[in-house]
N, C-alpha and C positions, 0 to 999 in steps of 0.2 A: 501497498502500500505505499502510496508518496505520501512524504509529509509537504507541507508548506509553510513555511515561515511569513505571518501573517504581521509581524509588529514592523507598529511605525505607519499602517495602511489608511488613507483616507479614503473609504467609499461614501457613496453620496447615498445613492438608489439601488440596492443588492437586492436581484431578482435570485434566487439559489429554487428551479423550479423542482418541485416534489417528486415528482414522476417523473421525468421526461423521458424515460423508457422505456414508457407507456403509447411513447408517440414514436413509429416507424413508416415513417415516406418513404422508404427504402424495399419496402413489399408492393406499392401500389402499380398495381396493374390496370387500373379501371377509373370512372367517373366513380362507383361506388365504396370503391376502396378510399377513393382521394376523404368523399366525403366523411367514412369513417374515421378517418386521422386529424379532420381538420375538427370534427365534434372533440373526440381527444384532448387534442391542443385547447378548443376551448374549455373543457374541462378543468386541465390543469392553467390556464389561466385564470379561470373562476377561482380555483384554490389560491394562486398564489395573491391575487386579490383580499380573500379571507384571511389570509397568516399575515395580512400590512404589507405583504411584499411590494406589490403594486398597486401605485395609489388611486381610490374608487373611481376617477374622473380618466384617468386613464384610462384603465380595464375598460371602462363601457365604450372605448372610442374602439378599443383592439379586438372587443368580443363584435360590435356592431361592424365593424369590416370584414372580419373573420365572416359572421353570420349571412353579411352580403352573398359573398364569395359562394355559400353554399345557394345560397339561392338562386346563385345565376349560373352555377353548374349545374342543379336538378331544371333547371328549365329543359323545356322539347328541344332548341336551338341554341343554346347558352354561346356568349359571348366571350372571344378569349380575353380580350382586352379591356371588358368588365372585371369581369374574375381575378386579372390580373393587378387592375387599378389596387382590387379592394386588399387583395392579399399585401402589396407593397404599400398601402395604406400603414396595415395593421404593424407591418416592417418595420416600418421609418420612427411608428408613435415607440414602437419597443425598441428600435436601436439608440432612442433616448434614454436608453435607462442604462445605467451601468453595471454590467454584471449579466444582460439579460441573453447571453450568447447563446445559451440553449432552446430559447424559443426564436430567436432571430435565426441560428441555424435550421430547424425547426421548418418556418415561414419559408426561407431560399430552397429548400430541399422542397415541397413543396410548390414554388414558382417551378420551377426546375421542372417540373413533371406538367403542370399545366402545358407549360409549351409543347411536351412531347404530346400530348393528350386531345390538345385540341386543336383546329385546324385556324 
């Protein structure tokens, strides 16, 4: 196990997701699986909010963007650029938080998958 020397660190907004391991965009093969992983991500963001790791107003905006992406994905003729806009919006909000790398990484994977699944 790795040990980290955290002396003299000054952290403003740190987000350590409780169970980001339950989010696995690497196995996504279709839109149904993408939606399932985005819902897992929503759950983890909600948990981080409840634990006080993400401010509520920021969490609401992040969750709203992800929900809008899910709604677009589930439409009969989803628009790739709309999905990407919502996911990028959520990612941008998370990038403003120190140490939210696990959520940002998950969204980056989702964005990459959207690029491959939608024309």
